[in-house]
C-alpha positions in Angstrom: -15.4 -42.5 -20.8 -17.5 -39.2 -21.5 -16.2 -38.4 -24.8 -18.6 -35.6 -25.1 -17.5 -31.9 -25.3 -16.7 -30.1 -21.8 -19.8 -27.6 -22.5 -22.4 -30.7 -22.8 -21.2 -32.2 -19.8 -23.1 -31.5 -16.4 -21.3 -29.0 -14.0 -20.5 -32.0 -11.9 -18.6 -33.2 -14.4 -16.6 -30.5 -16.1 -13.3 -29.9 -14.5 -12.7 -27.1 -12.5 -10.0 -24.3 -14.5 -8.7 -22.2 -12.0 -9.6 -18.6 -12.9 -7.3 -16.8 -14.6 -6.6 -14.4 -11.5 -5.3 -17.7 -9.3 -2.8 -17.7 -11.8 -1.9 -14.3 -12.3 -2.1 -13.9 -8.2 0.1 -17.1 -8.3 3.0 -15.7 -10.3 6.5 -14.4 -9.9 5.3 -10.7 -11.6 2.7 -10.5 -8.8 4.6 -11.6 -5.9 7.3 -8.6 -7.1 4.6 -6.2 -7.2 3.0 -7.4 -3.7 7.2 -6.8 -2.5 7.4 -3.6 -4.0 4.3 -2.0 -2.7 5.4 -3.7 0.9 8.4 -2.9 1.0 7.6 0.7 0.7 4.0 1.5 2.2 5.0 -0.8 5.8 8.2 1.0 6.4 6.6 4.2 5.9 3.5 3.6 8.1 5.4 2.1 11.2 7.4 5.5 10.8 4.5 7.7 10.4 2.9 5.7 13.6 5.7 5.8 15.7 6.2 9.8 14.8 2.5 10.6 15.6 2.9 8.6 18.6 5.7 10.7 19.0 3.7 13.5 19.3 1.0 12.4 21.2 3.1 11.6 23.7 4.6 14.6 23.8 1.7 16.2 24.4 0.7 14.0 27.6 3.8 13.8 29.0 6.2 16.4 28.1 4.2 19.7 29.3 7.0 21.9 29.3 8.9 21.2 26.9 5.7 21.3 24.4 5.4 24.1 25.9 8.1 26.5 25.1 7.8 29.3 23.2 9.9 29.6 19.5 8.2 32.6 18.2 5.5 34.9 20.3 3.1 32.5 20.0 4.3 29.8 18.3 5.2 26.9 20.6 6.9 23.5 19.9 3.5 22.0 19.8 2.0 23.7 17.2 5.1 23.7 15.1 5.1 19.0 16.0 1.1 19.3 15.1 1.9 20.8 12.0 5.0 18.9 11.0 2.2 15.7 11.3 0.3 17.6 8.6 3.0 18.1 6.4 4.9 14.4 6.9 1.6 12.9 5.6 1.2 15.1 2.5 4.8 14.8 2.0 4.5 10.5 2.3 1.7 11.0 -0.1 3.3 13.0 -2.4 6.2 10.5 -2.0 4.0 6.9 -2.4 2.9 8.3 -6.0 5.9 8.9 -7.0 6.9 5.8 -6.1 4.0 4.1 -7.2 3.5 5.9 -10.7 7.2 4.7 -11.1 7.7 1.0 -9.7 4.2 -0.2 -8.7 2.0 1.2 -12.2 4.2 -0.2 -14.6 4.2 -3.7 -13.2 0.7 -3.5 -12.7 0.0 -2.5 -16.1 2.2 -5.8 -17.5 0.7 -8.0 -15.3 -3.1 -6.5 -16.4 -2.2 -7.1 -20.0 -0.7 -10.6 -19.4 -4.3 -11.0 -18.1 -6.4 -9.9 -20.7 -4.4 -11.0 -23.5 -5.1 -14.7 -22.1 -8.4 -13.8 -22.2 
């Protein structure tokens, strides 16, 4: 049996320890962080892509509806198009609030655990 310290052994004889980030990735806290992110991001992504595809499909196949004048030269297509920009900014703002309230504290706790273990 080899009693030499691990640092004196050749590389092939050292026991490979998993890197600390692998332990963090396997932890329940990291799983909760991923769940909190996914439960927010995936539904909103699906909703926004659906909203965008609705706009594209209506623009292509519902000319009469999209061309309906609302006021002066402002029609439904213009309002829907501007609403795309508005929803983009609203989702970004909402995600920023969600991240600050739910994700950042959890990730900071995980980072402090990882830094403390080093």
